[in-house]
C-alpha beads as a LAMMPS data file, in Angstrom:
LAMMPS data file: protein, C-alpha beads

90 atoms
89 bonds

1 atom types
1 bond types

-500.0 500.0 xlo xhi
-500.0 500.0 ylo yhi
-500.0 500.0 zlo zhi

Masses

1 110.0

Atoms # bond

1 1 1 -91.836 388.532 192.520
2 1 1 -94.540 389.210 195.182
3 1 1 -93.354 386.157 197.136
4 1 1 -89.835 387.567 197.202
5 1 1 -91.163 390.891 198.534
6 1 1 -93.140 389.069 201.212
7 1 1 -90.033 387.151 202.296
8 1 1 -88.025 390.375 202.505
9 1 1 -90.795 392.071 204.492
10 1 1 -90.866 389.217 206.979
11 1 1 -87.056 389.324 207.221
12 1 1 -87.145 392.987 208.318
13 1 1 -87.767 392.033 211.981
14 1 1 -89.851 395.188 212.280
15 1 1 -92.120 395.493 215.306
16 1 1 -95.008 396.469 213.009
17 1 1 -95.031 392.926 211.564
18 1 1 -96.894 390.432 213.731
19 1 1 -95.944 386.784 214.228
20 1 1 -98.641 385.835 211.724
21 1 1 -96.967 387.976 209.049
22 1 1 -99.495 390.827 209.183
23 1 1 -98.117 394.342 208.695
24 1 1 -99.900 396.782 211.025
25 1 1 -99.687 400.480 210.202
26 1 1 -101.397 402.893 212.561
27 1 1 -102.246 406.459 211.519
28 1 1 -103.929 408.872 213.921
29 1 1 -102.317 412.218 213.188
30 1 1 -105.296 413.730 211.325
31 1 1 -108.842 414.292 212.478
32 1 1 -110.461 412.773 209.399
33 1 1 -110.485 409.069 208.659
34 1 1 -109.779 409.660 204.962
35 1 1 -106.547 411.542 205.642
36 1 1 -105.421 408.887 208.121
37 1 1 -106.112 406.139 205.577
38 1 1 -104.212 408.046 202.906
39 1 1 -101.236 408.512 205.243
40 1 1 -101.277 404.818 206.179
41 1 1 -101.328 403.855 202.490
42 1 1 -98.363 406.145 201.798
43 1 1 -96.376 404.606 204.635
44 1 1 -97.264 401.120 203.402
45 1 1 -95.996 402.038 199.938
46 1 1 -92.761 403.374 201.458
47 1 1 -92.179 400.121 203.354
48 1 1 -92.851 398.014 200.270
49 1 1 -90.652 400.271 198.107
50 1 1 -87.783 399.994 200.591
51 1 1 -87.972 396.203 200.394
52 1 1 -88.398 396.142 196.597
53 1 1 -84.847 397.393 196.048
54 1 1 -82.546 394.389 196.151
55 1 1 -79.448 394.856 198.323
56 1 1 -76.107 394.992 196.541
57 1 1 -73.948 391.942 196.997
58 1 1 -70.632 392.602 198.666
59 1 1 -67.592 391.444 196.766
60 1 1 -64.756 390.196 198.924
61 1 1 -61.498 391.954 198.068
62 1 1 -57.927 391.279 199.028
63 1 1 -55.695 394.037 200.402
64 1 1 -52.686 394.944 198.282
65 1 1 -49.194 393.919 199.330
66 1 1 -48.158 397.494 199.996
67 1 1 -51.168 398.108 202.234
68 1 1 -50.425 394.906 204.151
69 1 1 -46.766 395.952 204.538
70 1 1 -47.748 399.455 205.712
71 1 1 -50.162 398.001 208.247
72 1 1 -47.534 395.661 209.680
73 1 1 -44.945 398.458 209.818
74 1 1 -47.421 400.644 211.688
75 1 1 -48.129 397.853 214.153
76 1 1 -44.423 397.302 214.742
77 1 1 -43.771 400.998 215.337
78 1 1 -46.682 401.225 217.788
79 1 1 -45.322 398.158 219.584
80 1 1 -41.918 399.821 219.950
81 1 1 -43.529 402.974 221.342
82 1 1 -45.483 400.938 223.878
83 1 1 -42.441 398.881 224.822
84 1 1 -40.503 402.082 225.517
85 1 1 -43.087 403.144 228.109
86 1 1 -41.717 400.724 230.694
87 1 1 -39.734 401.605 233.789
88 1 1 -36.312 403.133 233.467
89 1 1 -33.645 400.718 234.705
90 1 1 -30.525 401.890 236.525

Bonds

1 1 1 2
2 1 2 3
3 1 3 4
4 1 4 5
5 1 5 6
6 1 6 7
7 1 7 8
8 1 8 9
9 1 9 10
10 1 10 11
11 1 11 12
12 1 12 13
13 1 13 14
14 1 14 15
15 1 15 16
16 1 16 17
17 1 17 18
18 1 18 19
19 1 19 20
20 1 20 21
21 1 21 22
22 1 22 23
23 1 23 24
24 1 24 25
25 1 25 26
26 1 26 27
27 1 27 28
28 1 28 29
29 1 29 30
30 1 30 31
31 1 31 32
32 1 32 33
33 1 33 34
34 1 34 35
35 1 35 36
36 1 36 37
37 1 37 38
38 1 38 39
39 1 39 40
40 1 40 41
41 1 41 42
42 1 42 43
43 1 43 44
44 1 44 45
45 1 45 46
46 1 46 47
47 1 47 48
48 1 48 49
49 1 49 50
50 1 50 51
51 1 51 52
52 1 52 53
53 1 53 54
54 1 54 55
55 1 55 56
56 1 56 57
57 1 57 58
58 1 58 59
59 1 59 60
60 1 60 61
61 1 61 62
62 1 62 63
63 1 63 64
64 1 64 65
65 1 65 66
66 1 66 67
67 1 67 68
68 1 68 69
69 1 69 70
70 1 70 71
71 1 71 72
72 1 72 73
73 1 73 74
74 1 74 75
75 1 75 76
76 1 76 77
77 1 77 78
78 1 78 79
79 1 79 80
80 1 80 81
81 1 81 82
82 1 82 83
83 1 83 84
84 1 84 85
85 1 85 86
86 1 86 87
87 1 87 88
88 1 88 89
89 1 89 90
């Protein structure tokens, strides 16, 4: 399982991940080193938790016949409207 998480982390293409595969988190918002370390650890846990959830696989579906028919009818009606925009002939 940890190898899978590492692969997903590397696949993020995040600028915080170096070419060597090292995740760099920088925290400088607090004046104390302890608070900055705690904040960095929290952010690290958030990144790992976001990768730990496996993405749902998309199932390919086929449009119904009626939806296909409606789409084609709409395209035909739009085509007629556009064709009628031409010059008026005498």
